[in-house]
N, C-alpha and C positions, 0 to 999 in steps of 0.2 A: 737769723741771729745775727746781731751785728758782732763785730769783733771790739773788744773793749780795749780802749788805750790806756786806762788809768788800772795801774797796779800798785799796791801796797806792799809791804815786804811779807806779809801773811800770805797774800793771795798769790804773789809771785813765786813764795816758796811752794805753796800747793799745785801751782800749774807747772813748775819746774819738775816736781817728783811725778806729776801725771805725764808730762812730755817725756821723761825717761822710759815710763812704763810704755808708752805708746810707741816709742823708738825701738824699744826692746822686743817688742812683737813682732817687729818687721824681721823677716829671715830671709836668707838666700842660700843656694846651693853651691857647694864647692866639690871639686873633683879633685881626689888624692889618691895616687895609686890605684886608679881604677875604679875607687868606691866614691859615691856620691853621697857627700854629708850635708845637713841642714844646719846652717851656722847662724846664731843670732846675730840681728843688727849691732854693728858699733857706731853708728852715726852719732848716739849721744855723747860718746867719748870724743868723737871727732869735733863736735860742736863745743868742747869743754863744759858739758852741762854737770860732770861732777864737780868740778871747781865752783861753778856759779851756785849749784845748791849748797855747797860747804860754806860758801860766801854769805848766802842768805840765812844760814843758820848760826852764823856767827855771833859771838856776844859782843861784838865792838861795832857801833853803829856805823862808822865810815866803812868798815868791810860790808856791812849789809846793803848800804846805800850804793857801794859800787857792785855789789852783785845783783842789785835792782836794776841798774843801768845796764849791766850787761844782760841781764835776761829781757830787758825791754828791746835793746838792740838785737838779740837773737829772735824774739817775738815777730819782729817786724819782717823778718826773712823767710819765715815759715809759710807754707802753702795755706791758703783759706781751709781746706780740708783737714789738714793736721791741726790748725787753730781749733776748728768745730770739736774734732775728737778730745782735745786736751780739755776745752770748756765744758764738754758733756763728761767728761772723767770727774772733774771737780763741781760738777751740780751747778753750773753758772749758767743762767738764763736771761733771757732779755725780756723785761715786763711789758715792753711795747707789743711784743707778740703774743702775749698771754690773752686767754679769751675773757670776756667780760666776768663771766661765771667762776673763773679760778679764783680758788680760796687764798692763793699765796700772794704774799705782800708784794708792793708794787717796788720794794727795793731788792737791789741784788744779794743773794744769799751770801752769808760769810761761808769760805772753803769747809769741808767736811773736816770736822776733827774726830780723832779716835778717842773714845771714851776710856777711862782706866777702870778695869776690873775692880769690882768692890763697891762702887759707886754708884747709887742709883738715883 
């Protein structure tokens, strides 16, 4: 799977949300008063991911563009394994690695969208 270098605002938002989930799944153990506690990871907050997500969700185009640029800078610093986990979470695949018999399109899919209840 090749790592994409082209993100638009929608795909960046989906990838940022997936990255938050991937980073929250990482836990570590902390010892407090002799008890060992499992603590969720705070790396997403340290990387200003909530700020980037809020900028990508903004109604102001300039803020969305700033959020996109910040996310692309952050994306370049992530490990390849983390990038693969995020891409798998948003169901982004590389069409060049597909089998010839695969029925999927030769284009990258749009990020998964949540359907509203009541609409079929």
